C-alpha positions in Angstrom: -22.7 -47.2 2.6 -22.9 -43.9 0.3 -24.4 -44.7 -3.1 -22.4 -44.8 -6.4 -24.4 -41.5 -7.5 -23.5 -39.8 -4.3 -19.9 -40.7 -4.7 -20.0 -39.4 -8.2 -21.6 -36.2 -7.0 -18.9 -35.6 -4.3 -16.2 -36.1 -7.3 -17.7 -34.2 -9.8 -17.9 -31.0 -7.2 -14.2 -31.6 -6.1 -13.1 -31.6 -9.8 -15.1 -28.3 -10.2 -13.4 -26.5 -7.0 -9.9 -27.7 -8.2 -10.2 -26.4 -11.7 -11.9 -23.2 -10.4 -9.3 -20.1 -10.7 -8.2 -18.9 -7.3 -8.8 -15.1 -7.3 -6.5 -13.1 -5.2 -8.1 -9.8 -3.9 -5.4 -7.5 -3.8 -5.6 -4.2 -1.3 -6.8 -0.9 -2.5 -3.9 1.2 -3.9 -2.8 4.5 -4.7 -1.4 5.2 -8.1 0.3 8.0 -9.2 1.1 9.3 -13.0 2.9 12.6 -13.5 6.3 14.1 -14.6 9.9 13.9 -12.8 8.7 16.3 -10.0 7.0 13.3 -8.9 8.8 10.3 -10.2 11.3 8.2 -8.3 15.1 9.6 -9.3 18.3 8.1 -9.4 20.5 11.4 -8.9 20.8 14.1 -6.2 17.1 14.8 -6.7 13.7 13.2 -5.8 10.2 13.4 -6.8 7.7 13.6 -3.9 5.9 10.7 -5.1 8.3 8.6 -3.6 7.5 10.1 0.0 3.8 9.5 -0.4 3.7 5.9 1.0 4.9 7.3 4.5 2.0 9.6 5.0 -0.7 6.9 3.7 -2.0 3.5 5.1 -2.7 2.4 1.7 0.2 0.9 -0.7 1.4 3.6 -3.4 2.2 2.4 -6.8 4.5 5.6 -8.3 4.2 5.4 -12.0 5.4 8.8 -12.6 8.2 9.4 -15.2 10.4 12.0 -16.1 9.9 14.2 -19.2 6.5 13.5 -19.8 3.4 15.5 -20.4 -0.3 14.6 -20.1 0.1 14.2 -24.0 3.1 12.0 -24.3 1.6 10.1 -21.0 -1.2 9.3 -23.2 0.5 8.7 -26.4 2.7 6.3 -25.1 0.3 4.0 -23.3 1.0 4.9 -19.7 -2.3 5.8 -18.6 -3.5 2.8 -20.7 -1.5 0.8 -18.4 -2.7 2.3 -15.1 -6.5 1.8 -16.6 -5.8 -1.8 -17.2 -4.4 -2.1 -13.8 -6.9 -0.6 -11.7 -9.3 -2.1 -9.6 -12.6 -0.6 -8.1 -12.0 1.8 -5.3 -8.2 2.5 -6.5 -7.2 6.0 -6.3 -5.5 7.4 -9.0 -3.4 10.8 -8.4 -2.5 12.8 -11.6 -0.2 15.7 -11.6 1.2 17.1 -15.0 2.2 20.7 -16.5 6.1 21.3 -16.2 6.3 19.7 -19.9 3.1 20.5 -21.2 3.6 24.0 -22.5 5.7 25.5 -25.6 4.8 25.4 -28.9 4.2 22.8 -31.7 6.0 24.9 -33.9 8.4 25.4 -35.7 9.6 21.8 -34.1 6.9 19.4 -32.3 8.6 17.9 -29.0 5.9 15.3 -28.6 5.0 16.9 -25.3 3.6 20.0 -25.8 -0.5 20.0 -25.9 -2.6 22.0 -28.2 -3.6 25.4 -26.6 -7.0 25.4 -25.3 -9.2 24.9 -22.4 -11.7 22.6 -23.8 -12.0 20.1 -27.2 -9.8 22.3 -29.3 -7.6 20.1 -31.5 -4.4 21.0 -33.4 -2.8 19.4 -36.5 1.0 18.9 -36.0 3.8 16.4 -37.5 5.7 14.6 -35.0 8.6 12.2 -35.8 7.5 12.3 -39.6 3.9 11.5 -38.9 0.8 13.5 -38.9 -0.7 13.6 -35.4 -3.8 15.5 -33.7 -2.8 17.1 -30.3 -5.6 17.7 -27.8 -5.5 20.0 -25.1 -4.3 19.7 -21.6 -7.8 19.0 -20.0 -8.9 16.8 -22.7 -6.1 14.5 -22.1 -7.0 14.6 -18.3 -10.8 13.9 -18.9 -10.1 11.0 -21.4 -7.8 9.5 -18.8 -10.3 10.1 -16.0 -13.4 9.1 -17.4 -11.7 5.7 -18.1 -10.5 5.3 -14.9 -13.8 6.4 -13.4 -15.3 3.4 -15.7 -12.9 0.9 -14.1 -14.4 2.0 -10.5 -11.3 4.3 -9.5 -11.5 7.6 -7.9 -9.3 10.2 -9.5 -7.4 13.1 -7.9 -6.1 16.0 -10.3 -3.4 17.9 -8.7 -2.0 21.3 -9.7 1.8 21.2 -10.7 4.6 21.7 -8.2 6.1 25.3 -8.7 9.4 26.3 -10.0 11.6 27.9 -7.1 9.6 30.8 -6.3 12.7 32.5 -4.6 14.9 32.4 -7.9 14.6 35.8 -8.5 15.6 37.2 -5.2 12.0 37.9 -3.8 9.3 35.7 -3.4 7.1 35.3 -6.4 4.1 32.7 -7.3 1.2 32.9 -9.6 -1.2 29.9 -10.1 -0.5 28.6 -13.8 -3.0 28.3 -16.2 -2.8 24.2 -15.5 -4.6 25.1 -12.1 -7.6 26.1 -13.8 -7.3 23.2 -16.5 -7.2 20.9 -13.8 -10.3 21.9 -11.9 -12.3 22.2 -15.2 -11.1 18.4 -16.1 -12.4 17.6 -12.7 -16.0 19.1 -13.3 -16.1 17.3 -16.6 -15.3 13.5 -15.1 -17.7 14.1 -12.1 -18.1 13.3 -8.6 -15.5 10.4 -8.8 -12.9 13.1 -9.2 -11.7 15.9 -7.0 -8.9 18.6 -7.4 -5.8 19.2 -5.1 -4.2 22.5 -5.4 -1.0 21.2 -4.9 1.1 23.9 -6.4 -0.4 26.7 -3.9 0.3 24.7 -1.1 3.8 23.8 -1.7 4.4 27.6 -2.4 2.9 28.6 0.5 5.2 26.6 2.3 8.2 27.8 0.6 7.1 31.3 1.2 7.1 30.6 5.0 10.8 28.7 4.7 12.5 31.7 3.1 14.9 31.8 0.4 17.9 30.6 1.9 16.4 27.4 2.7 14.4 26.8 -0.4 17.4 27.4 -2.6 19.2 24.2 -0.7 16.1 22.6 -1.7 17.0 23.0 -5.6 20.6 21.5 -5.9 20.8 21.5 -9.6 18.1 23.8 -11.4 14.7 25.6 -10.7 12.3 22.5 -11.2 13.7 19.2 -9.1 13.9 19.2 -5.6 16.4 17.2 -3.6 15.1 14.6 -1.5 14.4 17.1 1.3 12.6 19.0 -0.8 10.8 16.2 -2.3 9.7 15.3 1.4 8.4 18.9 2.1 6.5 19.0 -1.5 4.8 15.5 -0.1 4.0 17.2 2.8 2.4 20.1 1.1 0.3 17.6 -0.9 -1.0 15.8 2.3 -1.6 19.5 4.1 -4.0 20.4 1.1 -6.0 17.1 1.3 -6.1 17.2 5.2 -7.3 20.9 4.8 -9.9 19.5 2.4 -10.9 17.3 4.5 -9.3 14.4 3.3 -11.4 13.7 0.0 -11.0 10.1 -1.4 -8.1 9.5 1.0 -9.9 10.4 4.3 -9.3 8.0 6.5 -6.1 6.7 4.8 -3.6 9.6 5.8 -1.8 8.5 8.8 -0.7 12.3 9.9 -2.9 14.8 11.7 -3.5 18.1 10.0 -1.6 19.9 12.8 1.3 17.8 12.5 2.0 18.7 9.0 3.8 22.0 8.2 1.9 25.0 6.6 -1.6 26.4 6.6 -4.8 25.4 5.5 -5.7 27.9 2.7 
């Protein structure tokens, strides 16, 4: 017969086990941070981020939201929400640029970044409050380093192009945000990588031709239809595959040859 002390020991261990928190380890996740060109839409347009889940074997959490820039996404605490939510080995794809341009004067719209490629700052007034505005790469570096500190990997992508056939003939030049994105990656370090999404989209649009591409922009020169979003998503995957997959190596369902477009 077990001794009283043995029974007490068993009961003590059982109570500890029952009281211990049950930790559920979730799957490695891909997070998306961006603007309307990436975000889920509810009209006749769609963001490319909604299609990425079909190309990856990992779950995708699309946190992109329309009308945001690297600055406003930061100020509204949206980067912080992702930083607080990521787990080690999660992958965060960041793509801004469409709303980051413009001027802080005479009226600050809350989205425009301070001009510059580094640590420059601008003093401005937004909603009656004095604010300090950072540069585009500074916002990305701050978010990227915080994400990496949580164990995440960061992919910074160049913005998608507006319709490059809008003027009647094909025209595409990489925006300054491409250079800024590359600079941000170099500052974040080895846990970050750059994908020239804009260039790959432009190349596919050039191949498709004006008549086809015009149908992919139903309302304006920036926002694509669902079919356009799918094409833009495939361009991102193509860029990944052509670069060896990077942090998503082994998680892309498609083969390089099966995705439209050419490696550049």
